[in-house]
N, C-alpha and C positions, 0 to 999 in steps of 0.2 A: 218502671215498676220494680220495686224491690221485693224479693222473695227470700224467705229463710225457713229453716226447719223448725225453729222454736223462737220464742219471744226474746230470749237472751241474745241469740245471734242477731235478731233484728235490731235490738237496742245497740249492739256493737256497731252494726252498719250505720245506724243513724248518728251515733257519736263520732264515727270516723268522718262522715260527710260534714257534720258541723265543724269539726276541727279543720278540715280542708277549706271550708267556706270562711271560717274565721281567719285562716292564714292568708287567703286571697285579699281580704279586706283589712289586713293587719296594718297598724300604724307604723311609721318608719322608726319611731323610737323603740317600739317593742321588738321590731326586727333587728335593730341595733343591739339590743341587749342579748338576743339569741345568738347573733353573729359573734359576739365576744364572750360567750358563756364558758368556753373551754370544755364543752361536753363532747363525748366521742360520737362519731358519725359511722354507724355500722353498715356493713354490706356483706352478704354471703359470698364466700370465695373458696377456691380449692388450692391445694398446696402440692407441689411436686416432690417435697422432701418431708421428713418428720418434723412436725410443728407442735408446740406445746402451749397450753393455755396460760396466760399471764396472771390468772386469778387462782385457779386450783392447782396449777403447775403439772397437770396431767396431759397426756398426748391427745391431740384432736383426731379422733378415729373417723373412718369413712373414706370413700373414694371421691365422691363429688359433693361440693358445697358443704364440707365438714367444718363447721364453726363460722364465726364472724370475725371480721377484721375492721379496725378503724381506718378510714380512708386517709387520715392525716398522719397519725403516729404509728400505724401498723401494730397496734395493741391487739393481740389474739385472744379470743375467748370462745368457750362453748356457748351455745345458744342459751343454755340454762344458767350460765355464769354471767351473762351480760348485765343483769340487773344488779349484781354485786360488784361490778367494776366501778372504781372511784373515778370521779371527773378530773382526771389528771392528764388530759390530752395536751397537745403541744401548746405552750404558753402563748397568750395573745396580748395581755396587758400586765402592768406592774402588779396589780392585785393578784393575778394568777401565779406570779413567781413566788409570792409569799415571803417567808422568813429566809429563804435561800439567797436573797439579793446580797450583792457585794458592794460595800461603800468604802471608799478610800479617798486619798487626796485628789485623785483624778476624777472623782464623781461616782456615779452609780453604774455598776457593771452587772452583767448577767453571768451566772454560772452555767455549767453544763447541765442539760436535762437528760438523764440517763433512762434507757429502756432496757430491761434485762432479757437476754436470750434471743433465740430465733435469728441468729446472725447468718449471713450468706456463707456459702462454702469457701469462698476465696478470702474470708476475713483475716486480716492481720492486725496484730496489736500495734497501736500507734506509739507505744513506749519501747517494747523489746523487739518489735517487728517479727514476731513469731505468730504462727497460726493460732487463732482463737475461735471460740465458739464450740458447740457440740451438737450432735444429732441425737444424743441419748437423753438430754435433759436441758432445762433452762440454765444457761451458763454464760458468763461474761456479759459485757455491757456495750451499748451503742448510744452516742449522743444524737438527739433528734435535730440538732442545729448544725453542728460542724461535721457530722457523720463520722466522728472518731470512734474507733472500736478498741477496747482494752480488756485485758484480763482482770478478773476481780482482784488479783494480787498487785497489779500494776496501776490500778485506778488512782491510788493516792499519789503516785509519782507524776501524774499529768497536771498541767497548770489548772488552777481552779477557775480561771476566767475562760469563757467560751469565745473563740475567735469568729464564730458564726459561719465558717466555711467559705467556699469559693464564691458564693453569691453575696458576700457581706456588703458590697457596695449598694446593692438593691434592697437589702433587708431592713425593715424597720424593727429594731429590737423591742421586745415587750416593755422594757423600761421607758420607752418613749411615749407610751400610751398610759397616762397617769391621772387623767381627770376627765370630767364630763361637763359639757356646756349646760347652760340653763334650759335649753330646749331638748336635752336628752341625747345629744350627739357627742361621741368621744372626741377629744382634742388630742392631737399628736404634736409633740415637740421634736425638733430636729436635733439628734445627737451629733457630736463631731464626727463620728465614724460613718454616718449616713449622709453623704454629701448630695446624693441624687436618688432619693427613694423612688420606688417603683410601685405604681398602682396597677393591678392586673384585673381586667374585666373580661370574663369568659362568658360567651353565649353557649350554654350547654346543649342547645338544639341546632347549632349551625352545621351546614354541610352534611357530613356522614354521621352526625350525632357523636362526634369525637370529643365534644366539649367536656363531658363528664370526666373522661380520662385525663384531659389536660387540667381540669379543675383540681383533681386530686393531686396530681404531680406538682402543680404550683404551690399548693398548701404544704406539701412535704419539703419543698426547697426554700420557701419564704415563710414569713409570718402569716398564719391563716387569716389574720385580721386585715391584711392588705390584698386579699384575693376575694373577688366578688362575682357572683353569678348574676348575669343580666336578667335571667329568667326568674329570679327570686329577689325582687327588690329594686332592680334597675341600677344605673350608675350613680344615682344621687347620693346615696350613703357614702360611697367611697370617695367621691369628690368633696363632700363635706368634711370627711376625715383629713384630707390632704390640703384643704384650701389655706391652711395657715403656713404652709411651706413656701419659701421664696421661689424655689424652682422644684419641679418634680416631673417624673416621666409616667406616661400611661401606656400600657400594652393592652390593646384590644384584640382578643382572640375570638374571631368570628368572621362574618362576611361584611360586605359593604354596608348593609343595613345596620349592623351592629355599630360600625364606625360612625355612621350618621346619627345614631341614637346617642352615643356618648358625646359627640360634638355639639348636639343640640342642648344637652344638659350643661356642657361647658359654657355655651352662650348664656344660659339662664343664670349661672353663677359668676359670669364674667371672669373666667380664669385663663383666657387665651395667652396672656403675657407670662403666666407662671408655668404652664405645662407644655410638655413636648410629647407628641403622640406617635407610637409605633403600632404596627399591625402584624398579627400572626394569622396567616390565611387559613381559616377553617370553613369558609363558605363555599359557594358554587362558582361564582365568577372571579371574585378576589381581584378586581381590576386595580384598586388603589394599592393593595399589597404588591402587585406586580410592578407598578410604577415606582414605588418606594424602595424596591430591591429586595423584598422579603419573600419572593417566590410566588408560585401559583397555588401551592397547597402545602400543608404540613400535617403529616399523619403519624409521625413517630414522636411520642412523648419522651423517649429516652434521650433525645437531642436537646431538651430544654436547657440544661446547664450551659451548653455551647451557645444556644440562642441568646441566653441572658448575657453571656460574655460579649457576644457581637453587638447586643443592644447597648452595652456600655460604651462601645467604640463608635457607635453610629454618629453621623453628622446631622445637622439640623437644616431643614429647608422649609420655606413658607409654602402653604397651600391656599390658593384662592377658594373662597366659598361664595356662592351666588344665591340670592333670594329669588324664588319663583312667585311672582305676584300675579294674582288673577282678579279679573272683574267680569262678572257674568251678565250678559245681556243678549239680545237677539238682533241679528242682521239679516237682510235679504241675501240670498246666495248669489255669488258673483259667477257669471258664465264665461268670462274671459279673464285669463290671468296674465296675458302678455302685456297689457297696458293698464294703468291706473286711471279710472274714469271718475266722473263727478259723483258716481254712486257712492264712492268711498267717503266723500264729504257728507252725503246724506246720512250715511251710517253714523258718522260722528255727531250730527245734529240729533239723531234719534237717541244716541247715548246721553247727550247733554240733557235732553228732555226727561229721560228716565231719572237722571241724577237730580233734576229740579223736583220731580215728583217725590223722590226719596227724602229730600230735605224739607219739603213742605209737610210731608207726613210726620217727620220728627217735630216740627214746630207745632203742629196741631195736637199731637198725642203726648208730648213730653210735659211733665210738671216742673222740670228743673230749668231755672233761668239760664244757667251756663250752656245747657244743651241747645236751647232755643237760639241763643246768640251765636254759638259756634256754627249752627246750621244756617244762619242768616248771613254769615260773613262773605262767602265766595262771590266774587264779582261776576262770574259768568252768567249766573241766573238772576243777579240783582236787577238788571235792566228789564228782564222779562217780568219779574215780580212787580216792579214799579208800574209796568203797563197794565197789570191786572188789578192792582189795588187802587183805592181812591187816594187823593192827596192826603198827606199826613196831617194830623190835627196841629193847630197852632199852639204856642206856649200858653196863650191866654186861655184857650179851651182846656188845656191840661190842668192849669191852676184851678179853673172853675170846677172841673170834675173832682179834683182832689178835695176842694173845700166842701162840696156837697156830699162827698163820700159815696156817690153812686156812679154807675156806669151807664152812659146814654146808649140807647140802641144803636148798633152800628149802621152805617150807611149801606145801601145795597151795593154789592160788589159783583163783578162777573164771576162765574163759576171757576173754581181752581182746576188746574189740569188733573186728569185722572191719574191715579197712582198705579204703577204696575203691581201685579200680584205679589212679587217678591219683596216689595217695599212696604206694603201695608197688609197686615193680616187681620186687623179688626174691621168690622163693618162700619161704614160711615155713620150710621145711626147711633152707634155706641159712643161717638166722640163727644157730643154735646148732651150731657145728662144733667149734672147738678149746676145750679146757677153760679156757685162759688168757683167751680173749676173754670167755667166760661170766663169769669172776670179775671182770674189769674192768667189764663192763657192770652186773653186779649191785651192785658197790660204788658205781658212779656213780648207779645207780637209788636206792640207799639214801640217798645224800647229796641227791639231787634230792627225795626224799620229805620229808626234813627241811625243805628250802627251801619245799616246798609247804605244810607245816603252818604254818610261821611266816608265810608270805605270806597264807594263808587267814585266820588269826586276826586279822591286821592289817586286811585290806581286803575281807572277804566282803560287808560291807554296801555298799561303794562301787560294786559292779558295776552295780546298777540305775540309779545316777545317771548313768552314762556313756551309757546307752541302747544301746550296741553294745559287745560284749565286746572285750577286748584281743586275744584269739585271732582274732576275726573281722577286726579291722583288720590284724593281722600277715599274714593270708593274701592281702591285696590286693597286686597288683603293678602298676607303672606301665606301661601299654601304649604310650602315646605322649603327646605334649603338643599341646593345641589352641590355635591362635592365632586362627582365624577362626570356625569353626562345627563342630558335631557333628550327625550325623543317624543315625537308625535307621529301618529300614523301606523305604519307597518310594524316597526320594531316594538312599539308600545302595545299593539294588538297581540303580538306573540307573548310579551311579558304578562299581559292581563289574562290571556288564556291559561298560561302556566300557573299563575297565582290562583285562578279559579280551580284548576285541576288539583293543585296541592291542597286547597281547602276542602275539596270534596273527597279526595282520596289521599290523606297524608301518608298512608303506608306505602304508596307507590313513589313517593318523592323523598325518601330518607337517605339517599345515596347521591354523592356528587356525580357519579357516572350516570345514574338513572336520570338525574335532573338535566344533564347535558343531552341525553338521548331524547327526553321530552321536548326540549327546545328544538332539536332537529326535526322531530315529527311535526310539531306545530308550524315550524318554518316551511316545511314541505307542503303542508296543507294550505298555507297562504300563497305558496307558489302557484297552486292550481286555482284558488278562488279569486285572488287579487282583489281583496275587499276594498282597498283604498287606492285603486289605480288612477283615479282622477282627484287626488288630494289637492292639487294646485288650484282647483276650482272651489275648494272649501276653506282654504286658508290664505291669508296675506302675510307676507314677511317683511319686516323692517329691521335693518342693521344700522345702528347708530343714527336712527331717525331717517334713514334713506330707504325708500321702497325698493324692494328687490323683485324683479320679474322672475317667476319660477318656471322651470321646464316641466314637462310631464313627469311626475314622480309619485311615489307611494308613501313617502315619509320624509321627515326632516330630523336631523340629529345635531345637537349642540354639545360640543366636547370641551371639557375643562382639562382632562388628562389624556395622554396618548395611548389609552387602553380602553377598549369598548367591547362589551358583551363577551367577557371571558378571555381577554388577551388580544383582540383584534386592533391593529393600528388603523383605524378607520379614516384618519386624515391622509394616510398614504405616505408617510415619511416623517423624519425627525430633523431635517436640515432646511436651511433657508434657501429660497430660490428667488427668481426675478420678481415674482408677484407677491409671495407670502413670506412672512418671517417664520423662524423655527418655532414650533409649538412648545409651550411650557406651561406648567401649572402654577407658576408664581409670577406671571407677567400681567395679570388682570386683563387678559385677552381671551376671547372665546373663539373656537373654530366651528363654523357652520357647514354642514355637508348635506347632500341630498341622498335619500335612500330610494333607489329605483326598483328594488325587488329583492326577494329572498336569495336569488342566485348571486347577486352582487355582494350581499352580506357574507355568503359562504366563500366566494372567491377572494374576498378581502382578507381572509384568514391566512392565505398562502401567497398572495400577490399584493403589492402596494399599489392600489389604484388611486389615481389623482383626478380623473375627469369629473368627479362628482363634487369637487370643492366649490363652495358658494362664496364664503367671505370669512374674514377675521374681523372681529369688532369687540367693542366694550359693552354693548348693550343690545339686547334682542327683544323685539316685540312681534308677537304672532297674534293675528286676528282670526278667530274661528267664525265662519259665516254659516248661515242656514239655521235650521231648527234642531238638528241632530247633534248628539254628543260625539266627541272624537276621543279615542284612547290616547292617553299621555302617560309617560313614565319618567321617573327621576331615580337614577341609581338602581334600576331594576324594580322599583315599586310603582305599579301602574294603577290608573283609575280612569274613569270616563269623565271628560271635562266638557261641561255645557258650553254653548256658544258664548263668545265674549272675547276678552283680551287676555293675553299672557305676556308678562314682561319679565325678563331675566336681567337683574341688575346685581352689581357687586355688593356683597354684604360685609365680609371681613376676611381676615387671613388667620390661619392657625399654624403653629409650629409642628412639623412632622419630623420623625427620625428616619433617615434614609440610610440604606446599607450600600456601601461602595465595595463591590466584590474585588475590583482591581486593586484597591488600596489594601484590602484584607490580605490578598495574595502576596503583595509586595512586603507587607509587614510580617507575614508568616515566614517568608523566605529570609528576611533580615534576621528574625529571631532564631531561626534554625542555624544560620551562619554564625551568629554570635555564640550560640550554644556549642557549636563544633569547635570554634576557635578557643573557647574557654576550656574545653575538655580535650584539646588536641594533645597527642602523645609527643615526646621529644623527637627531634629529627632522626630519621633512620640513617645508619651508616651505609656507605656504598657496599655493594655485594663483594664478598671475598670468596675466592676459589678454595673453600674448605670442605672437608668431608662431612657428611651428615653426622650429627651427634648420636650417641647410642640411644636406644629406645627408652632406657630406664630413667634417663635424666634429660628430657627435651628442653631446649632453651625456651625462655618466655617469648611469645610471639611479638611483643611490643618492641623488641630490640633486633628483629630480623627484617631483611628485605623481602619483597614480594616473591623473588625466586626461591629464597630459602624457605619461606613459608609454604610455597607450593610443593617443594621437594619433600617436606615432612608432614603435609597437611593430612595425609591418610592416617597418620598416627595421632592426630589431634583428639583431645577429649572435649567435653562440653565447655570446660573453662577456656580452652584455647579458641573455640568457636565464639564464645562470648567476647573475648578480647578482640577478635577479628571484627565483630559487629561494632565494637567501640571505635575501631579505626575508621569505620564507615559512617560514624556519627549516628548510628542506629541503636544506641544502647537501650532504648525502651523495649526492644525485642529480645534482650539478653535472657531474661528470666523465662520467656516463653520457649526459647530454643533449649535451655537447660532442662526445663520441666518435661519437654518431649524427647529428651536424650538424643539431640541432634549432634553427632560427632563428625569428625573430618570426612570419613567415608560417606556418610549420608549427605553431608553438605554438597559434595560433588554431584550428587544425583537429584538435587532439589529442582523442581520445575514450578511454573507459575501456579498451577492448581495446588501444589503442596504448600506454597507460601500462603495462599488464601486459607487453607485449612489451619495453618499456624496462626492466623489472625492478622497477617499483613494485608491490609485492604487499600492502603494508599498507593496509587500508581507510581508515584515518584520513588517511594521506598522499595517497592517491588522491583523496579527497573535497576535501582542502585545495587540491590543484593545480587540480582542475576548477572549484572555487568561485572561485579566483583568476583563471582564464581567463574565467569568466562576468562577473566584476566589471570586468575590463579591457575586454571586449567591450561591456558596457553603458556604461562611461564613454566609450569611443570613439564610440558612437552619440550620446550626449548632446552631445559636443563637436562 
């Protein structure tokens, strides 16, 4: 019920609701136009320093939420000035660049896109390297792409072409988006500078709801046209934009569910050979991100430039993906799971009978010739059908019927088998109404019978060789695709309870920590109730078509990756042994383990248990017996599965971007060593027993030995301390030490906490500085 003080306010409410409803049902082409429109996206914000409106150039007054800021270009305005702001947000397409485009012999290039004023305190001019910006007014400029900051007087001296900044390898320049397809989607051409463009898909509601913050930051670093919110349009638009590239990369910012969503859309567009997928963990479990080396969580959007740099150096590895095929039917519940009895054969017969009923229903109710014939082909029920039907008419009888143009009354036939409720929804009386429809179906049935006889004569003996009938395979439908793991029983029950809790009380599940706590509470509850303590009596397991006797258990887990339920190595190891090979997500092999209880799942987080291993196989089949549904979960998404069959078969493989931390560390050490060798000072002369120089003219520290430096270091100024840092190959801290006026006397007294205050956060750099201070102190004592 909507309530308002007056009619005008009520009409505004209704208009807002209509706009929201229209946006939910918006066509993809309309969303495409809005995504590339170049309009500002405002949000209310506060500022810790004086800030000025880019429209009226006056200060933004107030303490909290004073003014609006564009989430992409940081354009600042008063709330009253927002309607007068021009749509000059960060460029997205060639049309948005306008007449500023640069054309030369090398092709089309992009100029700088300048935004005036509101520069950070530490801003320095890229031309003269002097401090720029002002806290008193709008002053000086900043490029939205390469982040260069210049004085107004130095602006003309900077190169007119924009280098696109440190993320230029991943950026699609606006000049590459220059045309629209006939179906309304933008086309992107690959420029020479963009060898491996990056598509960013962010789930703004994943995990701690940090997606909005990351969405803004990615739009500031890259082209906003290559950053998409999965909660507003899904991944289809972005993949359509990139499908013309020979190769491109995808960064999915979210949980495992978001990754599965993007991969399913890649299946639809058949882009597996073109794209390579990386994951930025923003969800709760983030099991795939852990396995690929991107960590368990990412909460700091300030690290995104470094993450993009690491993504450029990532290696490629294939990820197996598996289809979850289901066929629903009913079986009598098995009371003993230690042996496979003849009851299992009876259940197969019941399944085949249900399949026969389903195909007969299609024959009797369908008006399409092709549907009738396709339903009549399978050989498994052809023999049974021939037993029920009278002998087929002869060719002479058919010719006689065609000449007369009428259909003779059919011979009396035995009643057809009853169709199960799920196969037939219409009442039998509604099947035979008009005489014309009866004639069409009868003629189609006659042609189908001829097909059956020919097919049966050719392949009746081949049915047993296949093991499972064609009809039985045709009845399977793909429920979903598994990337990480599959579970049935206890773990699926916990996941289902959590999903229900999150749907009922979403405000209680908006934090990654709270979500993990809820999983713990629900697991403890199942520890007491033991809802599926006799699961082995309700399911049958086959691995590579071999029946597996099950012990007493509460669940079964099928693993594709060595990370389960938030980082647990549930297989219990990563190495090969005498019985099983080493687990991997690119070997087309699944690991099957037993779940004995909640306590075992909790202990597996700290201890590698192996007694619950069942098998390694390439195909899994699970039969659910009885009349009750059993909870099933795939990659954390759970549902209640009715009795029937579940088959897990290999679907395809996709390319993933993996991070090798050991390689990154080795490469970083090599780069530091090369930098030190390149900037190393000339060799030092051996120490000479000379008297210290007078204080007014101290020698330059680069030509003195360590003992001489230690003897005079108390007289050092900030320049001498900076030169000493260069000798340690730590010249990046030179400006910090000079700015804090660290001289020789203060250098001797520096401790670890002092270095942290100065901004030295890397452990290796901190130890190097402290060791250098100790050596100088020791040398001074010896002298």
